[in-house]
Structure formats: structure tokens, C-alpha cells
C-alpha positions as CSV (number, residue, x, y, z in Angstrom):
1,M,2.1,0.6,-19.9
2,I,0.8,-2.3,-17.0
3,C,3.9,-3.8,-14.7
4,T,3.0,-6.9,-12.3
5,E,4.9,-8.9,-10.4
6,T,4.9,-11.1,-7.2
7,V,7.9,-9.9,-5.1
8,K,9.3,-11.2,-1.6
9,I,9.5,-9.1,1.1
10,G,11.0,-10.6,4.2
11,S,9.8,-13.8,4.2
12,R,6.0,-12.9,2.8
13,M,5.3,-12.9,-1.4
14,Y,3.1,-9.8,-2.4
15,S,1.5,-8.7,-5.6
16,Y,3.1,-5.4,-6.6
17,V,1.1,-3.6,-9.4
18,K,2.1,-0.3,-11.1
19,V,0.3,1.8,-13.7
20,D,1.7,4.3,-15.9
21,M,-1.0,7.4,-15.8
22,G,0.7,10.1,-17.2
23,A,1.5,13.0,-14.1
24,A,2.2,10.4,-11.5
25,P,1.9,6.0,-11.4
26,L,-0.8,4.0,-9.9
27,V,0.9,2.1,-7.1
28,L,0.2,-1.0,-5.2
29,L,1.1,-3.4,-3.0
30,K,-1.5,-6.1,-2.1
31,G,-0.6,-8.6,0.8
32,E,-2.7,-12.1,2.5
33,R,-4.4,-9.7,4.5
34,G,-4.5,-5.9,2.8
35,F,-2.8,-4.0,0.8
36,A,-0.8,-0.1,0.5
37,M,-1.7,2.2,-2.3
38,C,-0.9,5.0,-3.4
39,G,-2.7,8.6,-3.5
40,Y,-4.8,7.5,-6.5
41,L,-6.8,4.9,-4.9
42,S,-9.6,5.6,-2.9
43,L,-8.9,5.3,1.0
44,E,-12.8,5.9,1.9
45,A,-14.0,3.0,-0.7
46,A,-11.6,0.5,0.9
47,E,-13.0,1.7,4.5
48,K,-16.6,0.6,3.2
49,L,-15.6,-2.2,2.1
50,G,-13.4,-3.7,5.5
51,D,-10.2,-3.6,3.8
52,I,-6.8,-3.8,5.9
53,A,-5.7,-0.7,3.9
54,V,-2.7,2.1,4.3
55,R,-2.5,5.1,1.9
56,A,0.9,6.2,0.9
57,T,1.5,9.6,-1.0
58,G,4.5,10.9,-3.3
59,V,5.5,7.4,-4.2
60,K,6.4,6.3,-7.8
61,D,7.6,2.6,-7.7
62,L,8.0,0.3,-5.0
63,A,11.0,1.8,-3.1
64,T,9.4,4.6,-3.0
65,L,6.3,3.0,-1.7
66,L,8.0,0.9,1.1
67,N,10.1,4.1,2.4
68,A,7.5,6.2,2.5
69,K,4.9,7.0,5.8
70,V,2.0,6.1,6.1
71,A,-0.3,8.9,5.0
72,G,-3.9,7.6,6.3
73,V,-5.1,4.2,7.6
74,T,-8.7,2.2,7.3
75,S,-10.2,1.4,10.8
76,G,-9.5,-2.7,9.5
77,A,-5.5,-1.3,9.5
78,R,-5.8,0.6,13.1
79,N,-7.1,-2.4,14.6
80,A,-3.6,-4.3,13.3
81,G,-1.3,-1.7,15.1
82,I,-1.0,0.5,11.7
83,R,-0.8,3.8,12.3
84,E,-0.5,7.5,10.2
85,G,3.4,8.1,10.2
86,D,4.6,4.7,10.3
87,K,6.8,3.3,7.7
88,V,5.3,1.0,5.0
89,S,8.8,-1.0,5.3
90,D,8.2,-1.3,9.3
91,I,4.2,-2.6,8.7
92,V,4.0,-4.1,5.9
93,Y,4.2,-7.6,7.4
94,K,0.6,-6.6,9.1
95,L,-0.9,-6.5,5.3
């Protein structure tokens, strides 16, 4: 199943996508400038494309994504002030 919705976090709107893949879902939260993604997606590809992106692992839905710690960042995310170990909910406004 594929779930897409627009969610409000704080005062901003984000696109949220969840795709059931079998053992674990693919989870993505897209903001105006960048996105947070699960381990299914490639941080290396996001880096090559110049995206502001963060990866969180072990997530299965929006709530677990927001509560997860950032496990990896692109240089664009690093330049936006995001670091590994930051809680996604604390940096989501930078996306």
C-alpha cells in the first residue's frame, strides 16, 4: 500500500509518503528545502544531486521518523546546521 498525505508540523506543511515494502516500509518526509528519509533511500544519491537530506534508520511511520535521531546527512544538510545525532523533530523546520 502507498500512503501520501500533507501534514502540518509546527507552522509548516510537509509531504509525507509511506510505502509498504515487505519487511519494513519506505518512509519519506519532504519539506520546502529538503527531506528526511528512511534507510531504504540513498544518502549518496541525494549528495550527488545536491539535496538537503537526512537519513534516519529503524523508522516505520511518521511518528517514529520524527522521534528518530539523524543517522546521516548530506553536505547541504550539514551546511543548514543539521548534524548526525540531532532528533528529526528538532531539525525538521530546516527541511
